[in-house]
N, C-alpha and C positions, 0 to 999 in steps of 0.2 A: 452562524450564531456568533455574535460578538460578545466577548467575555466582559465588556464594560469596563469597570474600574478594578478588576481583579488583578491587573498587572501580572498576567501569566508570563513567566520566563520560558523562552523556547531556545534550545541550543541548536546552532546551525553549523554543520561541517562546511565552513566557507570555502575550503579548497577542494571539495569533492565534486566530480562531474565534468563533463566535457566543456562546459562553458563557464566554469568557476574561475575566479570569484565574482565576476561582473554580474552574471545572471542570478546568482545567489542573492547579492545585495539588492538588485533591482526588484527581485521577487519578494524580498523581505519588506522593501518599501511599499509595494502594492499591498502586501498583507497588512501592513500597519494602517492603511486607509480603510481596509475592509474589517480589521479587528483593532480598534484603537487602544484597547487595553493590554495589548501584549508588548513585551520587550524582548530583546535578543542577546544571547551570549554568542558572539562570533568567534569560532575557533579557527585560527589560521595565522598567516604571517602578517604582522602589523605593518610591516614596511611595504607590503603590497595593499593591505586593506585600507590603511589610513588615508592615503591619497585619493582613493576612490570614494571614501566617505565624505571627503570635503565637498564633492558635488551632489551629495544626498544628505542635506542638513537634518531632515526629519528623522531619517534612520540613525544618523550619527547620535542624535539626542536620545534615542531609545535603545542604544546598543552598547555593549561592553566587549572589547576585544580581549580574547585570551590567547596570548602569543604562542606560536609554535611554528617551526620551520619544517617539521616532518609531515610528509603527505603520503597516503596510501595510493599507490599507482592503480589505474584501472585494470591492469592485467596481472596484479599480484594474486598469488593462490591464497585462499583463506588461511591455511595453515602457516604460510610464511608471514602473512599479514599479522596474525596473532602473535607470532614469535618476535617480529621485529617492529610492530606498529605501536608499542607503547610510547606515549608521548606525541603521537601523530594527532592531527585535527580531528580525525574520526574517533580514535580512542578516547581522547579528552572530552569530546562532546558527549559520548555515550556515558562516561564516567560522571559527568555533571548531573545526569538523571539519577544515577545510583546514589549520589551524594546529596540529592535533594536541592541542588542549585538551579535546576531547571525542571520543568514538568514534561518535556518531551524533547526528542532529538529528531531533526530532519537532515537527510543527506542524499545527495545525488551521486555519491561515490560508488566504489566497488561493491556490487551486491553481496557476493560471497563473503567478503571481508566484513561488511557491515552485519550480516547475519551472525557470523562466527564470533566476532567481538561482542555484539549485543547479548549473545546467549552467555558468553563467558563472564561478562561484567554484570549483567542485570539478573541473570538466572531466570528460570521459568516460575510461573505462578504455581501455588499449591494445587495439586491435582492435574497439572499439565506436564506431559512428558516431552513433547515436541512443539516448538513454535510453528506457525504456519504464516505464509505470506497471503494477505487478503487485499483485494482491490475491487473497484466498481467496473461493471461491464454495462455498455448501452443495450437496451432492449426495446421492443415495440411498446412496452408499457412503462417505460422510464429507464431505471437502472436496477441492476442486481449485484450482489456481493458474490465473488467467487474466491474460493480457497481450497486447497493450497496452490500457490502459483510457482512453486519451485524450491521451497525450503527442504522438502522431504521427497526424494525420488520414490520411496516405497513407504506405504502407510498401512498398518493393520486396522482391524475393526475398531479398536480403542482409540487410535489416533483419529480415525474418521469421525468417530462419535464426538470426541472433543473439539474437532474442527467445527462440527455442526454448532455446538454450544457457543464457540467463539464467534462464528459467522453470525449467529443469531444476535449476539450482543453488538457486534459491529453494525448490522443492519438497523438495530434499534437506535444506535447512537447517530450514525451518519445519514441514514435514509429517513429517520423518524418514524418507523414503522412500530406499531404496538405488538403485533404477532407475526413476524415475518414467516412466509411459507419457505420451508427448507426441503431441498431435493438432493438425492445422492446420484451423481453422475454415473451412468451405466450404459450398456450396449443395448438395453431395452427396458421397457417399463414393466415388463412381467416379473413377478416375484422370483421365478426359477432362474432367471438370466443373471449373468455376471459372475465375477470372481467371488470366492468364498468370503473374502474380507469385506467385500461390499454388501453382500447378503447378510453377514453377521452384524455389520454396523446398522443395517436397516432394523434388525430386530432390537438392538440396543436403543435405537431412537424411538421405536414404538413403545418400548417398556419404561422409557425414561420418566423419572419423577420431575424433571425440569419442565417448565411450561413451554414446550417446543411444538411448533405447528409443522409437523412432519408430513409433507406431501407424498413422499415415496421416491421411486427411481424416475429420473429424467434422462433424456437423451441429448446428444449435441445440439440438435436444432432447437430444443427447448430453452437453451441459454438466451439466444436472441429473441425468442418468442416471449420471454418474460413469464414463463410458466410458473417459476418460483422466484423468491426474492434472495435466497441464498443457495448457491450451487457448491456442494462439497465433493471434493475428489482428492487423489493423491498429487503430489508435486509434479511428478513426470506428466501426467495427463493434463493438469491444469496449465503447466507451462506451455505445452504443445497447443492447447486450446487458445491460450493468450496470444502466442506468436501467429497462429493461423488467423485469428480475428484481426489482429493488427495488419497483417499482410493483406487480407481480404479488403480491408478498408482502404489501404493504400492503392490496391488494384482498381477498385471502384472509382476513386478520385482520378487516377490517371486515365482510365477509360473515358470518363465523362470529359475530362480536359481535352483529350485527343479528338473525341467525337465532335465537340462544339468548335474545334479549330479546323476541321477537315475540309470545309468549303465556305463560301461566302454566305450561303443560305444558312449553314449550320451556325455560323458566327452570329448571324442576325437572330436566329432562334435562341442562342445562348443569352444574348442581350435581353430578349423578351422574358426569358426564364431566370433572370439573374436573382430575383428575390427568392424564388423557390429553391434555386440551387444553393443559394447562401444559407438558407435554413437547414438543408440537408448537410452542407459542409459543417455547419455549427453543431448539429447532432452527432457527427462522426468525428468531431475534434477531440482526439484522445488527450489533449492538454488539459481539458476541463476535468478529467477524471484522474489526473496524475496524483500519485500518493498512495503507496501500498504500505499497510502496516504489518509489522512482525507481531502477529497475535500470539499471546501465551506468554510473553515475557514480563517479568516484574518491573515494568516501566514502558513508556510509550516510545517506540522507535519507528519512524516513517521513512520509507524509501522512495525518493523521487527518481523519475527516469533519468539516466545518465546524460541524455541529450537534451534535457529540459531547457526551455527559454524562461524568461522572467515570469510570464504569465502562468506557465506550467508550474514553476517552483513555488509561486504564490498559492496555487491550489493545493499543493502538497503541504504547505504550512497550514492551510485551512483545515485539511484532514486532521492534522495534529491538534489544532485548537478544538475541533469538534469532540475528538476522542477524550481530551482532557476535561472539557466541560461536561461531558456525559459520563465521566467516571467509568470508562470502558472496563478497566481491569477489575474494579470492584464488582461490576456486574458479572463478569466472566467467573470470578471467584465464588460469588454467591450461587450461581447456577451449577458450577461444578460441585460445590459443597452440598447442594440440594440433592444431587444424585447419589451421594454417599459412596462414591467410588474412590478407591485409594489411589494415590499418585504412583505412576509407573516410573522405572528408572529413566533418567535423562538420557537422551541420545548423545553418543560421542560427537565431538566436533567434526570428525571425518564423514559423519552421516549427513551433514548439513551442506546441501549443494548450492541453493539460492543463486539463480541467475535469470531473473525475470525481465531484464532490460530488453 
Protein backbone atom coordinates (compact mmCIF):
# COMPACT_ATOMS: atom_id res chain seq x y z
CA UNK A 1 0.00 0.00 0.00
CA UNK A 2 1.60 3.27 -1.05
CA UNK A 3 1.01 6.14 1.37
CA UNK A 4 0.57 8.55 -1.52
CA UNK A 5 1.32 12.15 -0.56
CA UNK A 6 1.47 11.59 3.19
CA UNK A 7 5.27 11.98 3.21
CA UNK A 8 5.84 9.33 5.86
CA UNK A 9 9.29 9.74 7.42
CA UNK A 10 11.03 6.40 8.03
CA UNK A 11 14.23 6.17 10.11
CA UNK A 12 16.90 3.80 8.81
CA UNK A 13 19.84 2.50 10.82
CA UNK A 14 22.08 2.94 7.79
CA UNK A 15 25.10 1.28 9.40
CA UNK A 16 23.33 -1.84 10.74
CA UNK A 17 23.64 -5.24 9.04
CA UNK A 18 26.19 -7.38 7.24
CA UNK A 19 25.86 -5.49 3.95
CA UNK A 20 25.39 -1.96 5.27
CA UNK A 21 25.33 0.76 4.23
CA UNK A 22 25.22 -0.08 0.50
CA UNK A 23 22.28 -2.51 0.69
CA UNK A 24 20.37 -0.20 3.04
CA UNK A 25 20.60 2.66 0.54
CA UNK A 26 19.75 0.51 -2.48
CA UNK A 27 16.84 -1.02 -0.59
CA UNK A 28 15.61 2.46 0.30
CA UNK A 29 15.84 3.45 -3.36
CA UNK A 30 13.67 0.48 -4.32
CA UNK A 31 11.20 1.33 -1.54
CA UNK A 32 10.85 4.87 -2.89
CA UNK A 33 9.70 3.46 -6.23
CA UNK A 34 7.20 1.24 -4.46
CA UNK A 35 6.03 3.91 -2.00
CA UNK A 36 6.57 7.35 -3.59
CA UNK A 37 5.24 9.22 -0.54
CA UNK A 38 7.90 8.18 1.94
CA UNK A 39 11.13 9.90 2.88
CA UNK A 40 14.06 8.78 4.99
CA UNK A 41 16.16 9.85 7.92
CA UNK A 42 19.48 8.06 7.42
CA UNK A 43 21.41 7.59 10.66
CA UNK A 44 25.10 6.93 10.10
CA UNK A 45 28.47 8.31 9.10
CA UNK A 46 27.88 11.10 6.57
CA UNK A 47 31.43 10.74 5.20
CA UNK A 48 30.52 7.20 4.13
CA UNK A 49 26.90 7.83 3.16
CA UNK A 50 27.25 11.03 1.13
CA UNK A 51 29.56 9.57 -1.56
CA UNK A 52 27.19 6.62 -1.97
CA UNK A 53 24.16 8.91 -2.30
CA UNK A 54 25.82 10.76 -5.18
CA UNK A 55 25.09 7.70 -7.32
CA UNK A 56 21.48 7.50 -6.10
CA UNK A 57 20.04 10.98 -6.82
CA UNK A 58 16.41 9.96 -6.27
CA UNK A 59 17.20 8.73 -2.77
CA UNK A 60 19.42 11.70 -2.03
CA UNK A 61 16.53 14.06 -2.73
CA UNK A 62 14.23 12.15 -0.37
CA UNK A 63 16.69 11.66 2.50
CA UNK A 64 18.29 13.53 5.35
CA UNK A 65 21.49 12.25 6.94
CA UNK A 66 21.84 12.38 10.73
CA UNK A 67 25.55 12.04 11.34
CA UNK A 68 27.06 9.66 13.87
CA UNK A 69 30.23 7.61 13.80
CA UNK A 70 29.12 5.22 16.56
CA UNK A 71 27.89 1.80 15.42
CA UNK A 72 26.56 -1.21 17.34
CA UNK A 73 28.56 -4.31 16.44
CA UNK A 74 26.78 -7.49 15.43
CA UNK A 75 28.25 -9.44 18.35
CA UNK A 76 27.65 -6.83 21.09
CA UNK A 77 25.61 -8.17 23.99
CA UNK A 78 22.31 -6.28 24.52
CA UNK A 79 23.32 -5.09 27.99
CA UNK A 80 26.62 -3.71 26.69
CA UNK A 81 24.93 -2.11 23.67
CA UNK A 82 22.45 -0.31 25.94
CA UNK A 83 25.18 1.00 28.23
CA UNK A 84 27.57 2.08 25.50
CA UNK A 85 25.32 2.58 22.50
CA UNK A 86 23.89 6.02 23.18
CA UNK A 87 24.68 8.15 20.19
CA UNK A 88 24.97 5.17 17.83
CA UNK A 89 23.09 4.95 14.54
CA UNK A 90 20.76 2.37 16.07
CA UNK A 91 20.03 4.36 19.23
CA UNK A 92 19.44 7.65 17.43
CA UNK A 93 17.15 6.09 14.82
CA UNK A 94 14.97 4.55 17.54
CA UNK A 95 14.98 7.83 19.48
CA UNK A 96 13.68 9.64 16.38
CA UNK A 97 10.50 7.54 16.61
CA UNK A 98 10.03 8.43 20.26
CA UNK A 99 10.50 12.12 19.50
CA UNK A 100 8.04 12.03 16.58
CA UNK A 101 10.65 12.81 13.94
CA UNK A 102 9.91 9.51 12.16
CA UNK A 103 6.97 7.10 12.00
CA UNK A 104 9.03 3.91 12.20
CA UNK A 105 12.58 2.60 12.39
CA UNK A 106 14.04 -0.19 10.25
CA UNK A 107 17.37 -1.84 11.09
CA UNK A 108 19.30 -4.91 9.97
CA UNK A 109 21.62 -4.59 12.95
CA UNK A 110 22.14 -6.63 16.11
CA UNK A 111 18.74 -8.11 17.04
CA UNK A 112 19.21 -8.33 20.79
CA UNK A 113 20.57 -4.78 20.95
CA UNK A 114 17.73 -3.47 18.79
CA UNK A 115 15.13 -5.11 21.00
CA UNK A 116 16.73 -3.93 24.25
CA UNK A 117 17.17 -0.36 23.01
CA UNK A 118 13.68 -0.23 21.50
CA UNK A 119 12.08 -1.35 24.73
CA UNK A 120 14.15 1.07 26.81
CA UNK A 121 13.52 4.07 24.54
CA UNK A 122 9.99 3.45 23.26
CA UNK A 123 8.58 1.52 26.23
CA UNK A 124 5.60 -0.81 25.86
CA UNK A 125 2.02 0.04 24.95
CA UNK A 126 -0.56 0.28 27.75
CA UNK A 127 -1.64 -3.22 28.70
CA UNK A 128 1.43 -4.90 27.19
CA UNK A 129 4.08 -6.33 29.52
CA UNK A 130 6.41 -7.90 26.96
CA UNK A 131 7.03 -7.11 23.29
CA UNK A 132 7.11 -9.98 20.80
CA UNK A 133 8.85 -10.49 17.47
CA UNK A 134 6.36 -11.19 14.67
CA UNK A 135 7.04 -12.15 11.05
CA UNK A 136 5.40 -13.88 8.08
CA UNK A 137 5.70 -17.58 7.20
CA UNK A 138 4.86 -19.15 3.81
CA UNK A 139 2.00 -21.66 3.86
CA UNK A 140 0.02 -23.76 1.39
CA UNK A 141 -2.73 -21.13 1.63
CA UNK A 142 -0.51 -18.07 1.33
CA UNK A 143 1.13 -16.63 4.43
CA UNK A 144 0.64 -16.65 8.17
CA UNK A 145 1.92 -14.52 11.04
CA UNK A 146 3.99 -16.17 13.75
CA UNK A 147 5.04 -14.78 17.12
CA UNK A 148 7.01 -14.73 19.34
CA UNK A 149 10.18 -15.49 17.36
CA UNK A 150 12.75 -14.87 20.04
CA UNK A 151 12.07 -11.85 22.21
CA UNK A 152 10.97 -13.90 25.24
CA UNK A 153 12.37 -17.35 25.94
CA UNK A 154 9.64 -18.01 28.49
CA UNK A 155 6.05 -16.75 28.31
CA UNK A 156 3.13 -17.23 30.68
CA UNK A 157 -0.57 -17.42 29.80
CA UNK A 158 -1.07 -13.65 29.97
CA UNK A 159 1.90 -13.10 27.64
CA UNK A 160 0.55 -15.60 25.11
CA UNK A 161 -2.89 -14.01 25.30
CA UNK A 162 -1.43 -10.59 24.52
CA UNK A 163 0.71 -12.07 21.73
CA UNK A 164 -2.53 -13.34 20.17
CA UNK A 165 -4.08 -9.87 20.28
CA UNK A 166 -0.95 -8.31 18.77
CA UNK A 167 -0.73 -11.04 16.10
CA UNK A 168 -4.38 -10.46 15.21
CA UNK A 169 -3.71 -6.74 14.65
CA UNK A 170 -0.56 -7.52 12.64
CA UNK A 171 -2.42 -9.97 10.37
CA UNK A 172 -5.23 -7.47 9.79
CA UNK A 173 -2.69 -4.77 8.84
CA UNK A 174 -0.17 -6.72 6.77
CA UNK A 175 -2.28 -9.56 5.34
CA UNK A 176 -5.49 -7.55 5.00
CA UNK A 177 -7.61 -10.13 6.83
CA UNK A 178 -10.84 -9.06 8.52
CA UNK A 179 -10.91 -11.87 11.12
CA UNK A 180 -7.64 -13.80 11.17
CA UNK A 181 -7.79 -17.35 12.53
CA UNK A 182 -5.60 -17.64 15.63
CA UNK A 183 -3.94 -20.83 16.86
CA UNK A 184 -1.81 -21.66 19.90
CA UNK A 185 1.18 -23.85 19.01
CA UNK A 186 1.06 -27.02 21.08
CA UNK A 187 2.14 -30.67 21.10
CA UNK A 188 -1.35 -31.74 20.10
CA UNK A 189 -4.76 -30.36 19.19
CA UNK A 190 -6.54 -31.97 22.15
CA UNK A 191 -7.53 -29.64 24.98
CA UNK A 192 -5.81 -31.73 27.67
CA UNK A 193 -2.39 -31.67 25.98
CA UNK A 194 0.41 -29.19 26.50
CA UNK A 195 1.96 -27.07 29.23
CA UNK A 196 -0.25 -25.38 31.80
CA UNK A 197 0.63 -21.93 30.41
CA UNK A 198 -0.61 -22.88 26.95
CA UNK A 199 -3.83 -24.40 28.26
CA UNK A 200 -4.49 -21.34 30.44
CA UNK A 201 -3.87 -19.04 27.47
CA UNK A 202 -6.46 -20.99 25.48
CA UNK A 203 -9.04 -20.36 28.19
CA UNK A 204 -8.25 -16.64 28.17
CA UNK A 205 -8.69 -16.50 24.40
CA UNK A 206 -12.00 -18.35 24.54
CA UNK A 207 -13.32 -15.93 27.16
CA UNK A 208 -11.89 -12.77 25.56
CA UNK A 209 -14.10 -9.76 24.97
CA UNK A 210 -11.98 -8.85 21.96
CA UNK A 211 -13.16 -9.86 18.49
CA UNK A 212 -10.72 -12.76 18.16
CA UNK A 213 -11.28 -15.73 15.84
CA UNK A 214 -9.64 -18.37 18.05
CA UNK A 215 -9.21 -21.71 16.28
CA UNK A 216 -7.66 -23.62 19.17
CA UNK A 217 -4.42 -25.59 19.43
CA UNK A 218 -2.29 -26.24 16.35
CA UNK A 219 0.77 -28.44 15.84
CA UNK A 220 4.02 -27.83 13.98
CA UNK A 221 2.74 -29.25 10.69
CA UNK A 222 -0.22 -26.85 10.81
CA UNK A 223 2.12 -23.87 10.30
CA UNK A 224 2.99 -24.82 6.71
CA UNK A 225 -0.51 -26.17 6.08
CA UNK A 226 -1.95 -22.71 6.72
CA UNK A 227 -4.46 -24.07 9.21
CA UNK A 228 -4.51 -20.67 10.92
CA UNK A 229 -3.46 -17.14 10.01
CA UNK A 230 -1.73 -16.36 13.31
CA UNK A 231 0.45 -18.86 15.16
CA UNK A 232 1.13 -17.92 18.80
CA UNK A 233 3.95 -19.40 20.87
CA UNK A 234 6.78 -18.49 23.24
CA UNK A 235 10.04 -17.06 21.89
CA UNK A 236 12.08 -20.21 22.44
CA UNK A 237 9.74 -22.45 20.46
CA UNK A 238 9.10 -19.79 17.83
CA UNK A 239 12.78 -19.19 17.21
CA UNK A 240 13.47 -22.92 16.86
CA UNK A 241 10.56 -23.22 14.41
CA UNK A 242 11.86 -20.25 12.40
CA UNK A 243 15.40 -21.60 12.13
CA UNK A 244 14.12 -25.09 11.30
CA UNK A 245 11.90 -23.75 8.50
CA UNK A 246 14.74 -21.64 7.05
CA UNK A 247 17.10 -24.61 7.18
CA UNK A 248 14.55 -26.91 5.55
CA UNK A 249 13.99 -24.43 2.71
CA UNK A 250 17.75 -24.21 2.06
CA UNK A 251 17.99 -28.02 2.17
CA UNK A 252 15.25 -28.41 -0.44
CA UNK A 253 16.84 -25.84 -2.72
CA UNK A 254 20.23 -27.54 -2.42
CA UNK A 255 18.82 -31.01 -3.09
CA UNK A 256 16.96 -29.80 -6.17
CA UNK A 257 20.04 -28.04 -7.52
CA UNK A 258 22.19 -31.14 -6.99
CA UNK A 259 19.57 -33.45 -8.50
CA UNK A 260 19.23 -31.46 -11.72
CA UNK A 261 23.01 -31.24 -12.08
CA UNK A 262 23.63 -34.96 -11.52
CA UNK A 263 23.52 -36.08 -15.19
CA UNK A 264 22.96 -34.79 -18.73
CA UNK A 265 19.40 -36.14 -18.69
CA UNK A 266 18.74 -34.48 -15.35
CA UNK A 267 20.09 -31.19 -16.70
CA UNK A 268 17.77 -31.45 -19.70
CA UNK A 269 14.87 -32.13 -17.36
CA UNK A 270 15.87 -29.10 -15.34
CA UNK A 271 15.71 -26.93 -18.44
CA UNK A 272 12.26 -28.24 -19.29
CA UNK A 273 11.08 -27.63 -15.72
CA UNK A 274 12.74 -24.23 -15.41
CA UNK A 275 9.46 -22.34 -15.27
CA UNK A 276 7.95 -24.52 -12.57
CA UNK A 277 11.19 -24.55 -10.57
CA UNK A 278 11.34 -20.77 -10.80
CA UNK A 279 7.84 -20.52 -9.35
CA UNK A 280 8.80 -22.79 -6.45
CA UNK A 281 11.97 -20.78 -5.83
CA UNK A 282 9.94 -17.59 -5.78
CA UNK A 283 7.52 -18.98 -3.19
CA UNK A 284 10.41 -20.14 -0.98
CA UNK A 285 12.28 -16.84 -1.29
CA UNK A 286 12.48 -15.62 2.30
CA UNK A 287 13.60 -12.20 1.06
CA UNK A 288 9.96 -11.49 0.13
CA UNK A 289 8.95 -11.91 3.78
CA UNK A 290 11.81 -9.98 5.33
CA UNK A 291 10.84 -7.61 8.10
CA UNK A 292 9.92 -8.70 11.63
CA UNK A 293 8.14 -6.21 13.86
CA UNK A 294 8.72 -5.78 17.57
CA UNK A 295 5.03 -5.81 18.45
CA UNK A 296 3.86 -4.22 21.69
CA UNK A 297 6.22 -1.25 21.76
CA UNK A 298 4.98 2.34 21.82
CA UNK A 299 6.42 2.92 18.36
CA UNK A 300 7.07 0.87 15.24
CA UNK A 301 10.42 -0.93 15.07
CA UNK A 302 11.06 -3.38 12.22
CA UNK A 303 13.98 -5.81 12.20
CA UNK A 304 15.47 -6.78 8.85
CA UNK A 305 17.52 -9.94 8.49
CA UNK A 306 21.17 -9.14 9.16
CA UNK A 307 22.31 -10.57 5.84
CA UNK A 308 19.63 -8.80 3.80
CA UNK A 309 20.30 -7.67 0.26
CA UNK A 310 18.69 -4.57 -1.27
CA UNK A 311 15.47 -6.32 -2.34
CA UNK A 312 15.12 -7.93 1.06
CA UNK A 313 15.70 -4.66 2.91
CA UNK A 314 13.17 -2.94 0.65
CA UNK A 315 10.57 -5.45 1.79
CA UNK A 316 11.38 -4.72 5.43
CA UNK A 317 10.74 -1.04 4.74
CA UNK A 318 7.42 -2.01 3.12
CA UNK A 319 6.40 -3.82 6.31
CA UNK A 320 7.06 -0.63 8.27
CA UNK A 321 5.01 1.43 5.79
CA UNK A 322 2.07 -1.00 5.99
CA UNK A 323 2.10 -0.96 9.80
CA UNK A 324 2.16 2.84 9.92
CA UNK A 325 -0.58 3.15 7.31
CA UNK A 326 -2.83 0.71 9.20
CA UNK A 327 -2.23 2.26 12.63
CA UNK A 328 -1.05 -1.03 14.09
CA UNK A 329 -0.44 0.27 17.62
CA UNK A 330 -3.83 1.95 17.81
CA UNK A 331 -5.47 -1.36 16.92
CA UNK A 332 -3.48 -3.25 19.54
CA UNK A 333 -4.27 -0.66 22.22
CA UNK A 334 -7.98 -0.71 21.39
CA UNK A 335 -8.18 -4.49 21.59
CA UNK A 336 -6.18 -4.65 24.83
CA UNK A 337 -8.43 -1.96 26.34
CA UNK A 338 -11.50 -3.89 25.24
CA UNK A 339 -10.41 -6.92 27.26
CA UNK A 340 -10.35 -4.85 30.45
CA UNK A 341 -7.14 -6.48 31.62
CA UNK A 342 -4.61 -4.52 33.63
CA UNK A 343 -1.05 -3.93 32.49
CA UNK A 344 1.48 -6.33 33.97
CA UNK A 345 4.94 -5.23 35.14
CA UNK A 346 7.39 -4.74 32.30
CA UNK A 347 9.98 -7.46 31.81
CA UNK A 348 13.56 -6.54 32.78
CA UNK A 349 16.02 -6.02 29.95
CA UNK A 350 17.82 -9.21 30.97
CA UNK A 351 14.72 -11.18 29.99
CA UNK A 352 14.84 -9.97 26.41
CA UNK A 353 16.79 -12.45 24.33
CA UNK A 354 15.86 -11.48 20.75
CA UNK A 355 17.96 -13.40 18.23
CA UNK A 356 15.86 -14.38 15.21
CA UNK A 357 18.43 -13.75 12.46
